[in-house]
C-alpha positions, 0 to 999 in steps of 0.5 A: 359719514363713510362706512368703514367697510369702504376704507379697505377696498378704497385703500387697495384701489389707491395702492393699485394706482400709486404703487406702480408709479412709486416702483418707477420712481425707485427704478430711476437712476437719479444721479444719471437722470440729467445726463439721460434726459439731455442725451440726443436719444432722449431729446429727439423723441421729446421734441417731436412728441411736444411739437406733434402734441401741440399741433394736434391740440390746435387741431383739436380746438379748431375742429372740436369746439365747433363740433361740441357746439353742434352737439350741444345745440342739436336735438336730443336724438341728433345729439345722442347720435353725434355724441356716440360717434365722438366717443367711439375712439375712447372705447376702441383699442388704440391699435384698432384706431391705427388700422382704421386710419391705415384703411382710410389713408394708407396705400390702397385705402379709401382715400389713400389711393387718391392722395398718392395720385396727387403725390401725397403720402400720409402714412409713416410720416410726421403728419401721420403722427399728428393725425393719429394723436388728433384721432384719439385726443379729439373726443376729450375736448369735444366731451369737456366743451359740450358738457360745459355748454350744456351746463351754461345753457342758452339763457345769456345767448338768447338775451344777447340775441334780443339785444341785437348781437349777431350769432358770431358775436354771441359765440365769441363774447358770450359762449366762449367765455362761459365755457372757458373752464371746460374748454381749458380742461379739454385742451389740457386733456387732449394735449396729455392724451396726444403726448401719451399716444402710442398704439395708433401712432405705431401702426399708422405712423411707424417708429422711424427716428426723428420722423415718427418716434415719439416718446412712448415709442422710444420707451417701447423701443428701449425695452425691446432692446434697441434704440435708447437704453432702459435707463433712458426709457425709465427717464422718459417715463418719469418725464411723461408722469411729470408732464401729467402732474403738471397738467393736473396741477394747472387745471386744478389751479385754474378751476380753483381761481375761476370758482373763487 
């Protein structure tokens, strides 16, 4: 049974989460919404956001799954250290992440000078958007997959190994299927986080139309009096909410199908 005293703070908490979104819905110019979303000023950042978020999600999969396996299968001390390093971007303000990326890859940075000598310039390019999104989204995938690996344990992997299966076969045929739900959840969360990234992208990639202006940056630009209109910013905000809801529904449906 739930104590009655908990209902009041629970209701206030729910209202704090729901009412701002309701206020946004009331602000939408519904008759003009299709035209706003189909305008060039809206489609350009939308297409860039979807493209860069997709690429960063692929990078998260390629880099995050091996890292999660290493953490899950390491000794407790090593795993604790690696897990702490992975979760640092989660607690850092996004702007600090942007400064950190500039310090590493920017002009005069630790690696930036060497890259420029080789003719490579990363900051304020579309590649910088992908790197910034990957930086903030990767921990979500690693944490989800590592948790799934620890829950699954190593019993089935050991049985397969005793039957003569190689490490690659065990990983592909046993490990990955066992962590499928966690992998799916981490993937969609990483995509959603990359899609909504703002702070690190703004500092490391800039806000250039058609090159680095993603949807969050387009919304910010609109409310600062340049670029798209305020109505378009509200429309893009609504679109981001719709994407988030779709992602949550897909994850919930997938988990329900797996559990059933």
